[in-house]
C-alpha positions as CSV (number, residue, x, y, z in Angstrom):
1,M,0.0,0.0,0.0
2,N,3.0,2.3,0.0
3,D,2.5,3.1,-3.7
4,Y,-1.2,3.7,-3.0
5,K,-0.2,6.2,-0.3
6,A,2.2,8.0,-2.6
7,L,-0.5,8.3,-5.3
8,K,-3.0,9.5,-2.8
9,T,-0.5,12.1,-1.6
10,F,0.1,13.2,-5.2
11,L,-3.6,13.6,-6.0
12,L,-4.2,15.6,-2.9
13,A,-1.3,17.8,-3.7
14,A,-2.5,18.2,-7.3
15,E,-5.9,19.4,-5.9
16,K,-4.6,21.6,-3.0
17,R,-1.4,23.0,-4.7
18,N,0.0,23.3,-1.2
19,F,2.3,20.7,0.4
20,A,1.8,22.1,3.9
21,Q,-2.0,21.7,3.6
22,V,-1.5,18.2,2.3
23,A,0.7,17.3,5.2
24,R,-1.9,18.5,7.7
25,E,-4.7,16.5,6.0
26,L,-2.7,13.3,5.8
27,D,-1.1,13.7,9.2
28,M,2.4,13.9,7.6
29,T,5.2,16.4,7.8
30,P,5.8,18.9,4.9
31,A,9.2,17.2,4.4
32,G,7.4,13.8,4.2
33,V,5.1,15.1,1.5
34,T,8.1,16.5,-0.4
35,R,10.0,13.2,-0.2
36,A,6.9,11.2,-1.3
37,I,6.4,13.4,-4.4
38,A,10.1,13.4,-5.2
39,A,10.2,9.6,-4.9
40,L,7.2,9.3,-7.3
41,E,8.9,11.7,-9.8
42,E,12.1,9.6,-9.7
43,D,10.1,6.4,-10.2
44,L,8.2,7.9,-13.2
45,G,11.2,9.8,-14.6
46,V,9.2,13.0,-15.0
47,Q,8.6,16.2,-13.1
48,L,5.1,16.3,-11.7
49,F,5.2,19.8,-10.1
50,V,6.8,23.1,-10.6
51,R,7.7,24.5,-7.1
52,T,8.4,28.1,-6.3
53,T,8.6,29.8,-2.9
54,R,5.0,31.0,-3.3
55,Q,3.1,28.2,-5.0
56,V,3.1,24.7,-6.4
57,S,1.6,23.9,-9.8
58,L,1.3,20.8,-11.9
59,T,3.4,20.3,-15.0
60,T,1.7,19.0,-18.2
61,D,2.9,15.5,-17.4
62,G,1.6,15.9,-13.8
63,A,-1.8,17.0,-15.0
64,I,-2.0,14.1,-17.5
65,F,-0.9,11.6,-14.8
66,A,-3.4,12.9,-12.3
67,A,-6.3,12.6,-14.7
68,Q,-5.3,9.0,-15.6
69,I,-4.8,7.7,-12.1
70,Q,-7.7,9.4,-10.2
71,P,-10.4,6.9,-11.2
72,A,-8.2,4.0,-10.2
73,V,-7.2,5.5,-6.9
74,E,-10.9,6.3,-6.1
75,A,-11.9,2.7,-7.0
76,L,-9.1,1.4,-4.7
77,E,-10.2,3.6,-1.9
78,S,-13.8,2.4,-2.3
79,A,-12.6,-1.2,-2.3
80,R,-10.5,-0.6,0.9
81,R,-13.4,1.1,2.6
82,D,-15.8,-1.8,1.7
83,V,-13.4,-4.4,3.0
84,K,-12.8,-2.6,6.2
85,N,-16.6,-2.0,6.7
86,A,-17.3,-5.7,6.0
87,H,-15.6,-6.5,9.3
88,K,-17.7,-4.1,11.3
89,A,-21.0,-5.1,12.9
90,D,-22.7,-1.8,12.5
91,Q,-21.9,-0.5,9.1
92,G,-21.3,-1.7,5.5
93,R,-23.4,-3.0,2.6
94,L,-25.8,-6.0,2.6
95,R,-27.0,-7.4,-0.7
96,I,-30.0,-9.6,0.0
97,S,-32.2,-11.9,-2.1
98,A,-35.7,-12.6,-0.9
99,P,-38.9,-14.1,-2.1
100,T,-41.3,-11.6,-3.6
101,W,-44.1,-12.0,-1.0
102,L,-41.8,-11.9,2.0
103,G,-39.8,-9.0,0.5
104,K,-42.9,-6.9,0.0
105,T,-44.6,-7.6,3.4
106,V,-42.3,-9.0,6.1
107,L,-38.9,-7.5,5.1
108,P,-39.7,-3.8,5.0
109,P,-40.6,-3.4,8.7
110,I,-37.6,-5.6,9.7
111,L,-35.2,-3.5,7.6
112,S,-36.7,-0.3,9.0
113,G,-36.2,-1.5,12.5
114,F,-32.7,-2.6,11.8
115,R,-31.8,0.7,10.2
116,E,-33.0,2.5,13.3
117,L,-30.4,0.6,15.3
118,Y,-27.7,0.6,12.6
119,P,-28.1,3.8,10.5
120,K,-24.7,3.3,8.8
121,M,-25.8,0.1,7.2
122,C,-27.0,0.2,3.6
123,F,-29.0,-2.4,1.6
124,E,-29.5,-3.7,-1.9
125,I,-32.6,-5.9,-2.0
126,S,-33.5,-8.2,-4.9
127,L,-36.9,-9.9,-5.0
128,S,-37.3,-13.2,-6.8
129,D,-39.3,-16.4,-6.3
130,G,-36.6,-18.4,-8.0
131,L,-33.6,-19.9,-6.2
132,V,-30.7,-17.5,-7.0
133,N,-27.1,-18.5,-7.0
134,I,-25.8,-16.4,-4.1
135,V,-22.2,-16.9,-5.0
136,D,-22.3,-16.1,-8.7
137,D,-24.8,-13.3,-8.2
138,D,-22.8,-11.7,-5.4
139,Y,-25.4,-11.8,-2.6
140,D,-24.3,-11.6,1.0
141,L,-27.3,-13.7,2.0
142,A,-30.6,-15.1,0.7
143,I,-33.8,-15.5,2.5
144,R,-35.6,-18.6,1.2
145,I,-38.9,-20.4,1.7
146,S,-38.2,-23.7,0.1
147,S,-37.9,-27.4,0.7
148,A,-35.1,-28.7,3.0
149,P,-31.7,-27.5,1.7
150,S,-29.7,-29.9,-0.3
151,D,-27.0,-27.5,-1.6
152,K,-23.6,-28.7,-0.2
153,F,-21.7,-25.6,-1.3
154,T,-23.6,-23.0,0.8
155,I,-24.3,-22.7,4.5
156,W,-27.7,-22.1,5.9
157,R,-29.7,-21.4,9.1
158,K,-33.2,-22.8,9.6
159,I,-35.4,-20.1,11.0
160,R,-38.8,-21.9,11.2
161,V,-41.2,-24.4,9.4
162,V,-43.7,-23.0,6.9
163,P,-46.6,-25.4,6.5
164,R,-48.6,-25.9,3.2
165,I,-52.2,-27.1,2.5
166,L,-54.2,-28.2,-0.6
167,V,-56.9,-25.7,-1.6
168,A,-59.6,-25.3,-4.2
169,A,-62.6,-23.2,-5.0
170,P,-65.7,-23.9,-2.9
171,G,-68.4,-25.7,-4.9
172,S,-65.9,-27.1,-7.4
173,R,-65.6,-30.8,-8.1
174,F,-62.3,-30.8,-6.2
175,T,-64.0,-30.4,-2.9
176,E,-65.7,-33.8,-3.3
177,I,-62.4,-35.7,-3.8
178,E,-61.5,-38.0,-1.0
179,H,-58.1,-39.4,-2.1
180,P,-55.2,-37.8,-4.0
181,N,-55.3,-40.6,-6.6
182,Q,-58.5,-39.0,-7.8
183,L,-56.6,-35.9,-9.0
184,S,-55.1,-35.9,-12.5
185,P,-51.9,-33.9,-13.4
186,D,-54.2,-31.5,-15.2
187,D,-56.0,-30.8,-12.0
188,C,-52.9,-29.8,-10.0
189,L,-51.5,-26.3,-10.3
190,A,-47.8,-26.4,-9.9
191,Y,-45.6,-23.9,-8.1
192,S,-42.1,-23.8,-9.6
193,G,-39.4,-21.1,-9.6
194,E,-38.8,-22.0,-13.3
195,S,-42.6,-22.3,-14.1
196,R,-42.2,-26.0,-14.7
197,R,-43.9,-29.1,-13.4
198,E,-43.8,-30.0,-9.7
199,T,-43.9,-33.3,-7.8
200,W,-46.2,-33.4,-4.8
201,Q,-45.4,-35.9,-2.0
202,L,-48.5,-36.3,0.1
203,S,-49.0,-38.4,3.2
204,D,-51.9,-39.3,5.5
205,G,-49.6,-40.4,8.2
206,G,-49.6,-44.0,7.1
207,S,-49.4,-44.2,3.3
208,S,-47.8,-41.8,0.7
209,V,-48.8,-40.7,-2.7
210,T,-46.7,-39.0,-5.4
211,I,-48.5,-36.7,-7.9
212,S,-47.0,-35.0,-10.9
213,A,-48.5,-31.4,-10.9
214,G,-48.5,-28.7,-13.5
215,R,-49.2,-30.5,-16.8
216,A,-51.9,-28.0,-17.6
217,F,-50.7,-25.0,-15.5
218,S,-47.7,-23.9,-13.5
219,A,-46.4,-20.6,-12.3
220,N,-43.5,-19.1,-10.3
221,N,-45.8,-17.0,-8.2
222,G,-48.1,-18.2,-5.4
223,E,-50.6,-15.3,-5.7
224,V,-51.2,-16.3,-9.3
225,L,-51.8,-19.9,-8.4
226,A,-54.1,-18.9,-5.5
227,D,-56.2,-16.8,-7.9
228,M,-56.3,-19.6,-10.5
229,A,-57.5,-22.1,-7.8
230,A,-60.1,-19.6,-6.6
231,D,-61.5,-19.4,-10.1
232,G,-62.0,-23.2,-10.1
233,T,-59.1,-24.1,-12.4
234,G,-57.7,-26.7,-10.1
235,V,-56.1,-27.6,-6.8
236,A,-53.1,-25.7,-5.5
237,L,-50.6,-26.6,-2.8
238,L,-49.5,-23.4,-1.1
239,P,-48.3,-22.0,2.2
240,G,-50.6,-20.0,4.3
241,F,-49.3,-16.6,3.4
242,H,-50.4,-17.0,-0.2
243,I,-53.9,-18.1,0.6
244,A,-54.8,-16.5,3.9
245,E,-57.0,-13.8,2.4
246,H,-58.8,-16.2,0.1
247,L,-59.5,-18.6,3.0
248,R,-60.8,-15.7,5.1
249,T,-63.2,-14.5,2.4
250,G,-64.3,-18.0,1.4
251,R,-62.8,-17.9,-2.1
252,L,-60.7,-21.0,-1.3
253,V,-61.3,-23.9,1.0
254,H,-59.0,-26.6,2.4
255,V,-59.4,-29.9,0.5
256,L,-58.1,-33.4,1.2
257,K,-57.6,-32.4,4.8
258,G,-56.2,-35.7,5.8
259,W,-53.3,-35.4,3.4
260,S,-50.3,-33.1,3.8
261,P,-46.9,-32.5,2.1
262,P,-43.5,-32.0,3.7
263,D,-43.3,-28.6,5.3
264,L,-41.3,-25.9,3.7
265,W,-38.5,-24.1,5.6
266,L,-37.8,-20.4,6.1
267,T,-34.1,-20.4,5.8
268,L,-31.2,-17.9,5.6
269,Y,-28.6,-19.0,3.1
270,Y,-25.0,-17.7,2.9
271,P,-22.0,-18.1,0.6
272,P,-19.5,-20.5,2.0
273,Y,-17.9,-18.2,4.6
274,Q,-15.5,-19.7,7.1
275,A,-17.2,-17.4,9.6
276,L,-20.1,-15.0,9.0
277,P,-18.9,-11.4,8.6
278,P,-20.0,-9.4,11.6
279,R,-22.5,-7.2,9.6
280,I,-24.2,-10.3,8.2
281,A,-24.2,-12.1,11.6
282,T,-25.8,-9.0,13.2
283,F,-28.6,-8.8,10.6
284,S,-29.2,-12.5,10.7
285,K,-29.7,-12.4,14.5
286,F,-32.0,-9.4,14.2
287,F,-34.0,-11.1,11.5
288,E,-34.4,-14.2,13.5
289,E,-35.5,-12.2,16.6
290,Q,-38.1,-10.3,14.6
291,I,-39.7,-13.2,12.6
292,P,-41.9,-14.4,15.5
293,S,-43.9,-11.2,15.2
294,F,-44.9,-12.4,11.7
295,M,-45.6,-16.0,12.4
296,V,-49.3,-15.7,11.8
297,M,-48.6,-14.4,8.3
298,L,-46.3,-17.4,7.6
299,D,-48.7,-20.1,8.9
């Protein structure tokens, strides 16, 4: 970083045109500034400043050099600042991926509360119902509502279980069905992050049934599936937060009540850190503490 310090000293001198002022701002001696500039000139083989008893001014070579290196030095300073902040618990950037519903309803009040405690933290939030690659897409963490994790290359923290139920429109033929085998793949509306077919594993506590869902309709958004089911298109298998309002108003009813799928998990996913950076650990702890306030919405 000695070269970086010399370049930073040079750029400040080019801006201030006063070595004494540069020395005060960088906590150096005027002689130290002079030596740093002289060493840089010797290394480059050009004169960067014209010095008189009254002022300091850039040479043509100095002005060209300053213009060329300033963006690089600013980028390096930004990178140094980000790395240093990454190891502080109360400041820095967090880039978070979250499901659309949770990101629109649960996450805003949690973020607002966190920002009140840690005003120096900044956030970049990306909402998607697909499973993002947190390493390739440069996320610090991802909030997921999905089946039990199977990814061996990330680390994760289970926050809570998110149950699902089978629903259909009241008065539709699906409310009369007593066994999952009576459902055809065309009857089952599939939820898929890639809008493809979905496999339902249903159990009544003793026997299990596997159903291929989504032959006629699939979507990567639970609200769309809830609306389609409410219109009588088919049966949807969804967590409570997607269907709560429909159940409350009677647009959907619980069907095949004796049959249930494996629960989903609300999970925090991280890149393969050896240890969580302090800012990420601090937010994760806060998120986990706040989630109980939203449990009714998640059930």
